[in-house]
Each structure stands twice: as C-alpha cells, then as structure tokens.
N, C-alpha and C positions, 0 to 999 in steps of 0.2 A: 731965670734960674731953675724954676720947676721944669720947664720944658727941656733944658739941658740935662737935668738930673734924670728925667724919664728917658731921654735919648741915650744917655750913658747906660742906664740899666738895660735898655732894649739892646744896645751893641753888646753888653756883656752876656745877656741871654742868648743872643744870636751866636756869638763867638763859642759860647759853651755848647750850644746845640750842634754846631758844625763839628766841634771837637768830639762830641759824643758819637756822631755819625761816622767820622773818620776813624775813631778809635774802635768802634764796633767792627768796621770793616778790616781794619789792620789786625785786630785781635784774633781773627780767625785764619790769618795767613801763616804760612810756614816760616816767613821772615820776620817774625814778631821782634826778636832781639835786634835785628839790623834796623828795623823801623824805629824801635825805641832809642837806639844810639843816635840816629839821625835827629830825632825830636830833641833829645837832651843837648846835642851839639847845637842845634838852632836856637835853643833857649839861652845858651851862653854866648851867643854871637856877639862879637865886638862891634858889629855894625849897628847894634841897637843903642843909639846915643841919646834917646829921649828918656828923661827921668821916668821911672816907673815901668820901663819895658824890659828890664833885666830880670832874670830868673835868679834871684838871690836866696841861697839856702839858709841864710842867717836871719832874714826878717820873718818875724812871726806872721801868720795869716790866720784869719778866722773866716770860715766859709759857713755862711748861714743860709739854710734851705727853708724858705717859707713854703708851707704846704707839705711838710715833711711826712705826714701821714697818708698822703694820697697816692694814687696809682703811678703817677709820673715820677714821683720821688723813689717809690720802691722798685719800680721796674727799670728806670733809666738813670736817675740821678745818683742814687747810692751805689748801684753797681759801677757806674763810671768813676765815681769818686774812689771807690775800692780799687779799681784797676789802675788808676793814676797813682794812688798811694802805693800799691803793690809794686808797681814798676819804677818807683822813685821819681815820678814826674811832678811831684809837689814838693815845696819846701819841707824839710823834716819836721819843723815845728808848726805845722798846719793843724789846726783843730777844726771840728765840724759841730755846728749847732743846728738842730732841727727845730723848727717852730711851726706849730699848728694849733687848731682849736681843741683837737682831741686830747683827752687826759690820759695819756699813755706814757710809756717809758722807752728808753733806748732799747731795752730787751725786746720790747713788743715790736719796734721798728725792725730790728735785726731779724726777728722771727718772720716778719712779713716780706722781708727782702730776700731771705735765705735762698730761695729757688732761682733767683735771678743773678746771684753773685759769681757763679762759675769758679768756685774755689777749687783748685787742683791739689792733688796730693803733695805734701811737702810745703804748702802755703798756709797751713793751719795757724801756725804762730804769728805770721805777718797779719793774717786775718783778725786774730785776737788784738793784735796791737792796733789795727785800724779801729776796731770798736771801742777800744779804751780811749781814743781821742774824740769819741762822739758823745754829745750832750743833747738834752731835749728840754725845751721850754714850751709850755702850754699857754696860750693866750689868744685873745680875740684879734681879728684883723681891723676892727673899727674903733678900738679903745686905745687912746694915747698912753694910758696908765700902763698897759700891758707891754708896750714898746719900750717905755721908760724902765720897766722892770727888767726887760731883756737887755737893755743898754747897760744897766747896773751890773747884770750878770757878766756881760762881756768886759766891762771895766775891771770887775774882780779878777777875771783870768789875766788881764793885761798888767794888773798890779804885780803879779808873781812872774810873768813871762815877757814883759815889755810891751810897748805899744805895737799894735798889729795892724796889718792891712786887713780891712774888712771886705769880704765879697758877699753880695746878696743875691741869691737865685730865687726867682719867683716861679715855683712850681704850682701856680695858682690859676684859677679862671680870671680872664681879663677883667671881669666885673669888679674885682677887689684890687686891681694893680694900683689905681690911683690912691685909695685909702692907705695901702701899705707904703707906697713910695713917699707919700706926704708924711706919714708917721716916722719913717726912717729919717727923712730930712729934719722934721721938727723936733725930734729927740736927739739930734746930733749924733746919730749912730754912724755917720760916714764923715768924720772930721778930717781924714786925710784924703 
C-alpha cells in the first residue's frame, strides 16, 4: 500500500513537472489562446472514461504544496498555479494550501513570488482572486500532530464547500519525502 502511495505521488509530481515545462514553453508563444483552447478541449474529452480522469468544474479541489516557502515553490509552483488559474485550466472552486516549517503568512509567500508571476496589465483583479484562494499552514515534516492539524483545517474548508479532491505536491528535498507521505497516509488526508 505504501509503495503504491509513493508511486502515485511520484506520478503526480512527474505529471505536474511536465505540465510546468510545457506551460512555460507555451506561455511565451504567440498562439497561447489557441493552445489553451486545445488544452481545455482535451480536458473535457469524452474518451476519458476512467473515473477521476474528467475535468469537472463542479468538484472542489484542494492543492497542498509542501515546501511552500522554498525556492521551487516560489519560482515554479506558485507561478504555474497562477497561470493555470488565470487561464481557467483549474476547476473554479480550487483552493491552495501552502505548508512549510517557516512561520510566515500568505502575504509573505506572495511577496517572495511576485517577480516570478508575470502578471500582465489587465490581470490585476484575477491575480487578487488567485491570492484570496491561498492559505498557509506552518508545521513540521516529522510530527504527526502537525499533519493532523492540517487535516482538520482541510476538513473545516470541506464542511462549507463539500468534500474535495486533494492534491499534494512535494516541493521538498527527497530526504523528507517518506516522512511526509507516511504522515499524509496515516492522518487519512487522502481519503478519496
């Protein structure tokens, strides 16, 4: 079970990394809107018949970034999440949680990401909307109690917005992968 869980997280990380690379390349082309149309169309494909493969705008999603205060998060993960949000490539009721050891706030994360976000004129309100959907939780990577508290925080959000699909991104050094994934599993943070 643990091996399968690690493998699933590895695949999600790999898929997200590929998406980041593709999106960075596509984001600088002159055919950005055409590319976005193709991506949106493929996400709604009728040929995706396996449960969980459909892009459903009505299902709530929670995207948790472990290592949210680090360089990878501020230079790549938050900018990519912003671009996906900006271009309506995420379900509209997706929220974002950052988790790290640092005792900081969403405003501090926003400040550290600012120069990497590439916000263009006319996108300011959408950018504000993106940050309103962000939350931050400080905790240790090796203490189960902190993961239980994060789980309670996520459950609190789900009580008002419905059960959500939870996605976990590990923007962490490999030395803490096992601790984090074991705590995710043991605190039942990935029930679906």
